[in-house]
C-alpha positions, 0 to 999 in steps of 0.5 A, a space after each residue: 500500500 502506498 503512503 498516500 493510500 495509507 494516509 488517514 482521511 481528513 476534513 477541514 473546519 474554519 474558525 475565527 482567530 486573532 489573525 482572521 479566519 483560519 482553516 484547520 485540517 481535522 482527521 476523520 478519526 473516531 473520538 477518543 479519550 485524551 491521554 494523560 500526556 495530552 491533558 495532565 492532572 496537576 495537583 495545585 495544593 501548594 499554590 492554594 496553601 499560603 504556608 507552602 514554600 516558594 520552591 513547592 509553588 515553582 514545582 507546580 508552576 513547572 507542570 503548568 508550563 509544560 501543559 501550556 506549551 503542549 495542548 494548553 489544557 490541564 485538570 487541577 485537583 486539590 484546588 480548594 473549592 469544595 464539592 458541596 459548592 459545585 454540586 450546589 451550583 450545578 443542581 441550581 442550574 438544572 432547576 433553572 434551565 428545566 423551566 418552561 421557555 417563557 419563564 426563562 425568557 424573563 431573565 434575558 437582560 441586555 442593559 449596558 450593552 452586554 448580553 447578560 442573563 439568559 440566552 435561549 437554545 439555538 440563539 447563538 452560533 459560536 462557529 457559524 460554519 458548524 451551525 447553530 449551537 444546541 445550548 442555553 446559557 446564563 451569563 454573569 459579568 464581574 461585579 466588584 460588590 461580589 469581590 472580597 478583594 474590593 474593600 470599598 466599591 465607591 473608591 474604584 476610579 471612574 475610568 475603571 467603573 466605565 469598563 464594568 458590564 454587570 447588572 444592578 441585580 444579576 438575578 432579578 428575574 430568577 426569584 422562582 428558583 431562589 437557590 439559583 442566585 445564591 449558588 451562582 454568586 458563591 461559584 463566581 466568588 470561588 472562581 475569583 479566588 481560584 483564578 487569582 491563585 492560578 494567576 500566581 502559578 502562571 506568573 511563576 511559570 513565566 519566570 516572573 514574580 508570582 504577584 506580577 499580574 496582581 495589579 492588572 487583575 485588581 478589577 479583572 475582566 472576567 465573567 461566568 457562563 452557566 451552560 445547559 446542553 440538551 442531548 444531541 438528537 441521534 446521539 453518537 451516531 449523529 456526530 461521527 467525524 465523517 458526518 458533515 451535518 453533525 450537530 454541535 452543542 457549542 462550535 469550535 472556538 478558542 477563548 479570548 482572554 488569559 485562561 478559563 476554569 471549567 467545571 463540568 458534570 459527568 455527562 461529558 462532551 468537551 473536545 479539544 483539537 490536539 496537535 495531530 488534528 484529532 478531536 479528543 475527549 476531555 472526559 469528566 473527572 469528579 472533583 476537578 476543574 479543567 483549565 485552558 489557555 486563552 488567546 490573550 495569554 498566547 499573545 503575551 507569551 509570543 505564541 509560546 503558550 497554546 490557546 487550543 481549539 475546543 468545542 462540545 458535543 453532548 452525545 450522552 443522551 441526557 442533559 449536560 451542565 458546565 460552568 465556565 469562569 473566564 479570567 483576564 486582566 481588567 478591561 482598562 489595562 493593557 499588556 504587550 509581549 512579556 520579556 521573559 518570553 523572548 529569547 535573546 535577539 527575538 522580537 515581539 510578534 505583537 504590540 501592546 494592546 488594551 484588554 477591552 480593545 482585544 476582546 472587542 477585536 475577537 468579537 469582531 473576528 467572529 462577526 466577520 466570519 459570520 458575515 462571510 458566510 452570508 
């Protein structure tokens, strides 16, 4: 058999990227579970423990760096967030999303120009080349009133306040599920604490002081998406890689900012595109979060750290819930390529950019991709 005949069949996907629409080659191979070398499990107890030694924290940071240079995905354990909290937030999410559509529609909020609150099923196409997402979502933005690190909300400078997009009452239309607001606020606050801990680990991984990013994230550009995925009709047979009309729960994309901390239930469905161009499953592991690198982290590391393409397909024949906490520098901040990410004589690939402008750019990238299909 010739080498050409033996080569695996491939297809392509198109997606928005920081450099405009790009095409990726994808192997038409069956889905498989990720190998430990592709999505390692990292024990972050020494990052969480305030009494750990700097050497111990650097040892964790070295594992983060290895994962960031590889697929850009890793699990974390011993992260300090109790199971009771995530069990509570996921249960409250199910209670909310199982309501009738007209009841959920009351929680749609679009004030301040941000799509906060509820978004209905099949109302978004994260990657329009893959069709409409079979997903519902409830979105929350950073609210300094929820942030334990903010001692005096009234003392926040006006130019910083102008970048906030939170609602006066993020849960004004969810009173019929009273546990929802309390549980989601608790999850968001746990995300703030854990993201700051992980940010210290990332700083150490980049040969910086662990507090190097603290000021830029004093009032972070962060948010949370509570995702509800009904099962894809037809199950696995309707989503084979060889099926050009396969449905997606959320289409192929990369995240925008520094990193994402994802909680997922046991239904499964998260997939990432590995270095060989094969979709692999990031299977659920109870008690873990999945951390993935996002575009702005790749940019400021001069493309050293990898923002990996991922998507979700709920093939479990039952509902799936995931909660994604997106972390970035404050939208009033800016950042360029870090000097520690440049070899001797190497030039930065990117100029310094304001973080809000960066997110707007990425949103425009996605809008242009959709326009090109019309």
